[in-house]
C-alpha positions as CSV (number, residue, x, y, z in Angstrom):
1,M,38.3,64.0,82.7
2,P,42.0,64.6,83.3
3,H,43.0,65.9,86.7
4,K,43.8,69.6,86.8
5,P,47.6,69.7,86.6
6,L,49.1,70.8,89.9
7,F,52.9,71.0,90.2
8,R,55.4,71.0,93.0
9,K,57.6,74.1,92.5
10,P,61.2,73.0,91.8
11,K,63.8,73.8,94.4
12,I,66.2,74.6,91.6
13,P,64.7,75.6,88.3
14,F,66.2,74.2,85.1
15,A,69.1,76.6,84.3
16,G,67.5,79.6,85.7
17,A,64.1,79.2,84.1
18,R,61.3,81.2,85.5
19,T,58.9,79.3,87.8
20,P,55.3,80.4,87.2
21,R,52.7,79.3,89.8
22,A,50.3,78.0,87.2
23,V,50.3,77.0,83.5
24,G,48.0,79.9,82.8
25,Q,50.9,82.3,83.4
26,I,52.8,80.8,80.4
27,E,52.5,82.4,77.0
28,G,54.6,80.8,74.2
29,G,58.1,79.5,74.5
30,A,58.7,76.2,76.2
31,A,57.7,74.7,79.6
32,I,59.5,72.0,81.4
33,F,57.9,69.6,83.9
34,G,58.8,66.5,85.7
35,A,56.7,63.3,85.8
36,P,58.4,61.0,88.3
37,H,56.2,57.9,87.8
38,G,54.2,56.3,85.1
39,T,52.4,53.0,84.9
40,P,54.1,50.2,86.9
41,Y,54.4,46.5,86.1
42,R,53.6,44.0,88.9
43,G,56.9,43.1,90.5
44,I,59.0,45.9,88.8
45,D,59.8,49.0,90.8
46,N,59.2,52.3,89.0
47,R,60.7,54.4,91.8
48,P,64.4,54.6,90.7
49,H,63.6,57.5,88.3
50,A,61.7,59.5,90.9
51,A,64.4,62.1,91.4
52,S,65.4,62.3,87.7
53,A,64.1,65.8,87.0
54,D,65.7,67.3,90.1
55,A,69.1,65.6,89.2
56,L,69.0,67.2,85.8
57,R,68.0,70.6,87.2
58,K,70.9,70.4,89.6
59,A,73.3,69.5,86.9
60,V,72.7,72.7,84.9
61,A,72.0,75.0,87.9
62,A,75.1,77.0,87.2
63,D,74.3,77.3,83.5
64,G,71.6,79.8,84.4
65,D,74.3,82.4,84.9
66,W,75.7,81.7,81.4
67,R,72.6,81.8,79.2
68,G,73.9,84.8,77.3
69,H,77.2,83.2,76.5
70,W,78.1,81.6,73.1
71,D,77.3,77.9,72.9
72,F,79.3,76.1,70.3
73,D,76.8,73.2,70.0
74,L,74.2,75.8,69.0
75,A,76.4,78.3,67.2
76,G,74.8,81.0,69.3
77,P,73.5,81.9,72.8
78,L,71.6,79.2,74.6
79,L,68.3,81.0,74.5
80,G,68.8,82.6,71.1
81,H,69.2,86.3,70.3
82,A,65.7,87.3,71.6
83,D,64.1,86.8,75.0
84,F,62.9,83.2,74.7
85,N,60.3,82.3,77.3
86,L,61.5,79.3,79.3
87,A,59.5,78.1,82.2
88,D,60.0,75.3,84.7
89,L,56.7,74.3,86.3
90,G,58.2,71.7,88.7
91,D,57.0,68.1,89.1
92,L,53.6,66.5,88.9
93,P,52.5,64.8,92.2
94,T,52.6,61.3,90.6
95,K,52.8,58.2,92.8
96,P,54.6,54.9,92.2
97,G,51.5,52.6,92.2
98,T,48.8,54.8,90.7
99,G,49.2,54.3,87.0
100,A,45.7,55.6,85.9
101,R,46.0,58.8,87.9
102,N,49.6,59.3,86.8
103,R,48.5,59.1,83.2
104,E,45.8,61.6,83.7
105,L,48.1,64.1,85.4
106,I,50.7,63.8,82.6
107,E,48.2,64.1,79.7
108,G,46.5,67.0,81.5
109,A,49.8,68.8,82.0
110,A,50.9,68.5,78.4
111,R,47.5,69.6,77.1
112,A,47.5,72.6,79.4
113,I,51.0,73.7,78.2
114,L,50.0,73.3,74.5
115,S,46.9,75.4,75.2
116,R,49.3,78.2,76.1
117,N,51.1,78.0,72.7
118,A,54.1,76.6,74.5
119,V,56.2,73.5,73.7
120,P,56.0,70.9,76.5
121,I,59.2,69.3,77.6
122,M,58.8,66.4,80.0
123,I,61.5,64.9,82.2
124,G,59.8,61.6,82.7
125,G,60.4,58.7,85.0
126,D,59.9,55.2,83.5
127,D,59.3,54.5,79.9
128,S,55.6,54.4,80.2
129,T,55.3,58.2,80.8
130,P,55.5,59.1,77.1
131,I,52.2,57.3,76.4
132,P,49.9,59.9,78.0
133,F,52.3,62.7,77.0
134,I,52.1,61.8,73.3
135,R,48.3,61.3,73.6
136,A,48.0,64.9,74.5
137,F,49.2,66.1,71.1
138,N,46.1,65.0,69.1
139,S,45.4,68.6,68.1
140,L,48.7,68.5,66.1
141,E,47.7,65.8,63.7
142,P,49.4,64.5,61.6
143,L,52.2,63.9,64.1
144,T,55.6,62.3,63.5
145,V,57.1,60.6,66.5
146,L,60.9,60.2,66.6
147,Q,61.9,57.8,69.2
148,I,65.6,57.6,70.2
149,D,66.0,54.5,72.3
150,A,67.9,51.2,72.7
151,H,64.5,49.3,72.7
152,I,61.6,49.5,70.3
153,D,58.9,49.1,73.0
154,W,56.3,47.2,70.9
155,R,55.0,44.7,73.4
156,D,51.2,44.6,73.4
157,E,51.1,43.3,77.0
158,R,53.6,42.4,79.6
159,R,52.9,41.1,83.1
160,G,49.2,41.7,82.6
161,E,49.7,45.4,81.7
162,K,49.2,47.1,78.4
163,L,50.4,50.7,79.4
164,G,53.7,49.9,80.9
165,F,57.4,50.3,80.1
166,S,57.6,47.9,77.1
167,N,54.3,49.0,75.5
168,T,55.0,52.6,74.7
169,M,55.4,52.6,70.9
170,R,52.7,49.9,70.4
171,R,50.2,52.2,72.2
172,V,51.5,55.3,70.3
173,S,50.9,53.4,67.0
174,E,47.2,53.1,68.0
175,M,46.8,56.9,68.4
176,A,45.0,58.3,65.3
177,H,47.0,61.5,65.3
178,V,50.3,59.7,65.0
179,T,50.9,59.0,61.3
180,R,54.7,58.3,61.3
181,I,57.0,56.6,63.8
182,I,60.8,56.6,63.3
183,Q,62.8,54.6,65.8
184,I,66.5,55.2,66.2
185,G,69.2,53.5,68.2
186,A,67.9,49.9,68.8
187,R,70.5,47.4,69.8
188,G,71.1,44.4,72.0
189,L,68.3,42.6,73.8
190,G,65.1,44.1,75.1
191,S,61.6,42.9,75.8
192,A,60.8,42.7,72.0
193,R,60.5,39.3,70.4
194,K,60.4,38.5,66.7
195,Q,56.6,39.1,66.6
196,E,56.9,42.6,68.0
197,Y,59.6,43.5,65.5
198,H,57.5,42.3,62.6
199,D,54.4,44.0,64.0
200,A,56.3,47.3,64.1
201,L,57.4,46.9,60.5
202,A,53.9,45.9,59.4
203,W,52.5,49.1,60.9
204,G,55.0,51.1,59.0
205,A,57.5,52.0,61.8
206,Q,60.9,52.8,60.4
207,I,63.6,51.3,62.5
208,I,67.2,52.4,62.2
209,P,69.4,50.4,64.6
210,A,72.4,52.0,66.3
211,A,74.7,50.1,64.0
212,V,73.3,51.9,61.0
213,I,73.9,55.3,62.6
214,H,77.5,54.4,63.5
215,T,78.2,53.2,59.9
216,S,76.1,55.6,57.8
217,G,75.5,58.6,60.1
218,I,72.3,60.3,61.0
219,K,71.2,61.2,57.4
220,A,69.4,57.9,57.1
221,A,67.1,59.0,59.9
222,L,66.7,62.6,59.0
223,D,65.7,61.7,55.4
224,L,62.6,60.0,56.9
225,I,61.4,63.2,58.6
226,P,58.7,64.9,56.4
227,R,59.6,68.5,55.7
228,D,57.5,70.9,57.8
229,A,56.0,68.0,59.8
230,N,54.9,68.4,63.4
231,C,57.6,66.3,65.1
232,L,57.8,65.1,68.7
233,I,61.1,63.6,70.0
234,T,61.1,61.0,72.8
235,I,64.5,60.1,74.2
236,D,65.3,57.2,76.5
237,C,68.6,57.8,78.2
238,D,69.7,54.2,77.4
239,A,69.9,55.3,73.7
240,L,73.3,56.7,74.6
241,D,76.2,54.3,74.9
242,G,76.7,53.0,78.4
243,A,80.2,54.5,78.6
244,T,78.6,58.0,78.5
245,M,75.3,57.2,80.2
246,P,75.7,54.4,82.8
247,A,72.8,55.9,84.8
248,V,70.1,53.8,83.2
249,M,68.3,50.5,84.1
250,M,69.8,48.6,81.1
251,P,73.1,50.1,79.9
252,T,74.0,48.5,76.6
253,P,77.2,48.7,74.6
254,G,77.2,50.1,71.1
255,G,74.9,53.1,71.8
256,L,74.7,56.5,70.2
257,T,77.0,59.4,71.1
258,Y,76.0,62.7,72.5
259,R,77.0,64.2,69.1
260,H,74.6,61.8,67.3
261,I,71.7,62.9,69.4
262,I,72.2,66.7,69.3
263,D,72.8,66.5,65.6
264,L,69.5,64.6,65.2
265,I,67.8,67.4,67.2
266,A,69.4,70.1,65.0
267,G,68.4,68.2,61.9
268,V,64.8,67.8,63.0
269,A,64.6,71.5,64.0
270,G,66.0,72.6,60.6
271,K,63.5,70.5,58.6
272,A,60.4,70.1,60.7
273,K,58.5,71.8,63.5
274,L,59.6,70.6,66.9
275,V,56.4,70.5,68.9
276,G,57.3,68.5,72.0
277,M,60.1,66.5,73.7
278,D,60.4,64.1,76.5
279,M,63.4,62.4,78.2
280,I,63.0,59.3,80.3
281,E,64.7,56.6,82.3
282,F,67.5,58.5,83.9
283,V,68.5,56.7,87.2
284,P,70.2,59.2,89.6
285,A,71.5,56.5,91.9
286,R,73.7,55.1,89.1
287,D,75.2,58.5,88.3
288,K,78.1,58.5,90.8
289,S,80.0,61.4,89.3
290,G,77.1,63.5,88.2
291,Y,78.4,63.6,84.7
292,S,75.6,61.6,83.2
293,A,73.0,64.1,84.5
294,Y,74.9,66.9,82.8
295,V,75.0,65.0,79.5
296,A,71.2,64.4,79.7
297,A,70.5,68.0,80.7
298,R,72.7,69.3,77.9
299,I,70.6,67.3,75.4
300,I,67.5,69.1,76.7
301,W,69.4,72.4,76.5
302,N,69.9,71.6,72.8
303,V,66.2,71.2,72.3
304,I,65.5,74.5,74.1
305,G,68.2,76.2,72.0
306,R,66.8,75.0,68.7
307,L,63.3,76.2,69.8
308,A,64.8,79.6,70.7
309,Q,66.4,79.8,67.3
310,A,63.1,78.9,65.6
311,A,61.4,81.7,67.6
312,D,64.2,84.1,66.5
313,A,63.6,83.2,62.8
314,A,59.8,83.5,63.2
315,A,60.3,87.0,64.6
316,G,62.6,88.0,61.8
317,H,65.5,88.5,64.2
318,S,68.8,88.7,62.4
319,A,71.6,86.9,64.3
320,A,74.1,88.2,61.8
321,I,73.4,91.8,62.9
322,D,74.0,90.9,66.5
323,E,77.2,89.0,65.7
324,G,78.5,92.0,63.7
325,A,77.7,94.3,66.6
326,D,79.8,92.3,69.0
327,R,82.7,92.0,66.6
328,P,85.6,94.2,67.7
329,A,87.0,96.8,65.2
330,R,90.2,95.8,63.5
């Protein structure tokens, strides 16, 4: 049985989000939580991401005072025109070397949030944390997983481990509730060999390298999203170009832009039902200026903003009326 999710309350909540003491105090909206550690490989340290969630919270701390202001990425206020319920539960008490317990904590947390009719948003540590996170969404079958990442993560085993950083999408492909995998942003070298690439294609994964996005735009990816599908987005920070996002373990040239990613989020939200999101592999020690943390946090803001807009639409709220009310008389 999964461990009961217990969270360490955040010192600074994500952009002024409320901080309930327990998941049971959430009802609807979205809930953020940090998962600092996943499943380590022998000889590879999974601690560089431990402070990722707090770094992103700090980056948008001041934005909490601006949540009612107009956001031009979203064409509206950050939290929509109604009172969207945004909670920050804090971080799970994961530990660097306890992979099995970490997985139970992550899966239990995501399940608990889903049981409250809320959308889980995980700020993960290493690239193994999405495995238990995505496993928790089995009640939302059929599930489409959109991975935005420089690497395809289809290794069956690496260093004697099957649930580590390079195994993520291979393990996701084995989950009965996942019926479609779309992978965007691959480039350069990673742990995948020729066999892993062909295994992914044989399963039916649809791989759109970063080069295709740069030459043809995001439409090639969005066309693959089934209309009205339940869609989960998993974002590795190394999907972004290294010039924008150096704060990763493997910065690689030729990556996606911030605009590519937020337009993908908008496209998914406009076509499908966005049921969950995770962001992983941010390395605070490599973010000397703090700018990369703000870029990553702004991407999460765009997910929250699109969820708020969907909630507005479901409630029949008319943004046009509000905009007209604010327009000065001529």
